[in-house]
C-alpha positions in Angstrom: -19.3 -1.8 -10.1 -16.5 -1.0 -7.7 -17.4 -1.0 -4.0 -15.1 0.8 -1.5 -14.6 1.7 2.1 -12.8 4.9 2.5 -9.6 4.9 4.5 -7.3 7.9 5.2 -3.6 7.5 4.8 -1.9 8.6 8.0 1.4 9.5 6.3 0.3 13.1 5.5 -0.3 13.5 9.3 3.1 12.1 10.3 4.2 15.2 12.1 1.0 15.3 14.3 1.3 11.6 14.9 4.9 11.9 16.0 3.9 14.7 18.5 0.8 13.1 19.9 -0.3 9.7 18.5 -3.4 9.2 20.7 -4.9 12.7 20.1 -4.2 12.5 16.4 -5.9 9.2 16.0 -8.9 10.5 18.0 -9.1 13.5 15.7 -9.1 11.2 12.6 -12.1 9.4 14.2 -13.8 12.7 15.1 -13.5 13.8 11.4 -15.5 10.7 10.5 -13.0 8.2 9.3 -13.1 4.6 10.7 -10.4 3.1 8.5 -6.8 4.2 8.3 -3.8 3.2 6.3 -0.7 3.0 8.5 3.0 3.7 7.7 6.0 3.2 9.9 3.9 0.8 12.0 6.4 -1.9 12.9 8.0 -0.1 15.8 4.6 1.1 17.0 2.7 -2.2 16.7 2.1 -2.4 20.5 0.7 1.1 20.6 -1.4 0.8 17.5 -2.9 -2.6 18.6 -4.2 -0.8 21.7 -4.9 2.7 20.5 -6.8 2.0 17.2 -9.7 0.0 18.8 -9.8 2.4 21.8 -10.5 5.4 19.4 -12.8 3.5 17.1 -10.4 3.0 14.2 -9.2 -0.1 12.2 -6.2 -0.4 9.9 -7.1 -2.7 7.0 -3.9 -1.7 5.2 -0.5 -0.4 5.9 2.6 0.7 4.0 6.0 -0.9 4.5 9.0 -1.3 2.2 9.1 -5.0 1.6 11.8 -5.8 -0.9 15.1 -6.7 0.6 13.6 -6.4 4.1 13.0 -8.8 7.0 9.4 -9.3 6.2 8.8 -11.7 9.2 9.1 -8.7 11.5 6.8 -6.5 9.3 4.2 -9.3 9.0 4.2 -10.0 12.7 3.5 -6.4 13.4 0.8 -6.3 10.8 -0.9 -9.3 12.3 -0.7 -7.8 15.8 -2.5 -4.6 14.6 -5.1 -6.4 12.5 -3.8 -5.2 9.1 -4.8 -7.5 6.3 -3.1 -5.8 3.4 0.5 -4.6 3.4 1.5 -2.3 0.5 5.0 -1.7 -0.6 5.0 2.1 -1.1 8.1 2.4 -3.3 10.4 0.4 -5.6 13.4 2.6 -6.6 13.1 4.1 -10.0 16.3 2.4 -11.0 14.5 -0.9 -10.9 12.1 0.3 -13.6 14.4 0.9 -16.6 13.8 -2.3 -18.6 11.3 -5.1 -18.9 13.7 -7.5 -17.2 14.0 -5.0 -14.2 10.2 -5.0 -13.9 10.1 -8.8 -14.2 12.6 -9.1 -11.3 10.7 -6.6 -9.2 7.5 -8.6 -9.9 9.2 -11.9 -9.0 10.5 -10.3 -5.7 7.1 -9.0 -4.8 5.7 -12.5 -5.7 8.0 -14.1 -3.2 7.0 -11.6 -0.6 3.3 -12.2 -1.4 3.7 -16.0 -0.9 5.3 -15.4 2.5 2.5 -12.8 3.3 -0.2 -15.3 2.4 1.2 -17.7 5.0 0.5 -14.9 7.5 -3.0 -14.3 6.1 -1.9 -11.1 4.5 -2.4 -9.7 1.0 0.6 -7.9 -0.5 0.3 -4.9 -2.8 2.2 -2.2 -4.4 1.6 1.6 -4.7 2.7 3.1 -7.9 4.3 6.5 -8.6 4.2 8.8 -11.6 7.0 7.1 -13.5 5.3 3.7 -13.6 2.3 5.2 -15.5 4.2 7.8 -17.6 7.3 5.8 -18.5 6.8 3.3 -21.2 8.7 0.3 -22.5 7.9 -0.5 -26.1 4.8 1.7 -25.8 3.5 0.0 -22.7 3.3 1.8 -19.3 5.6 0.2 -16.7 2.7 -0.3 -14.3 0.8 -2.3 -16.9 3.9 -4.5 -17.4 4.1 -5.1 -13.6 0.4 -5.9 -13.4 0.5 -8.3 -16.3 3.4 -10.4 -14.9 2.4 -13.8 -13.7 2.3 -13.3 -9.9 0.6 -13.7 -6.6 0.6 -9.9 -6.2 -2.9 -8.8 -7.2 -3.3 -5.5 -5.4 -2.1 -2.2 -6.8 -2.7 1.1 -5.0 -3.1 3.7 -7.8 -1.5 6.9 -6.7 -3.3 9.8 -8.3 -5.5 9.2 -11.2 -4.7 8.1 -14.7 -7.9 7.2 -16.5 -6.4 5.0 -19.2 -4.4 2.9 -16.7 -7.4 2.7 -14.3 -9.6 1.4 -17.1 -7.1 -1.0 -18.3 -6.1 -2.4 -14.9 -9.3 -1.8 -12.8 -9.4 -5.5 -11.6 -5.9 -5.1 -10.1 -6.8 -2.0 -8.0 -8.0 -2.6 -4.5 -6.9 0.9 -3.3 -7.0 4.3 -4.9 -4.9 7.1 -3.4 -6.6 10.4 -4.1 -3.6 12.7 -3.8 -3.0 14.6 -7.0 -6.6 13.9 -8.2 -8.5 16.8 -9.9 -12.1 16.5 -10.9 
């Protein structure tokens, strides 16, 4: 059985956070959340490392583009805040057109995951609609990514696709509930 701790992604509250970071974080706590998923955290690492504990929040995960980036800066910021999982929120759709493209993306994520592990971090990837709907030889692209030999073992499923979830449930550590209907 899956066990989970609920976190709230802060990205949908980006405008409120930009206007008043401390008050917005306090409001998230007041609503009842204790875990948050950060975005754009690198330049705010000092603030988050002080504010989150002061308002009773922790950030077990965060989003940051990882491929073709200076991951040392990203991982240093994550460590300072206490983030344990960094999720790449987007690989351009152009990198999902053929099985070889997906293999290269998986290899790149794998390299990043190895570096992340050296910082005590787990690296993940958040999918998008095209990775579950687009198929290569009948196989969803996300399934191809998840089946690649790799150190990357965390996928954040965006929305809900029951077939993909059932097939890859052991790869999912995070489920984003936007677009979910009961």
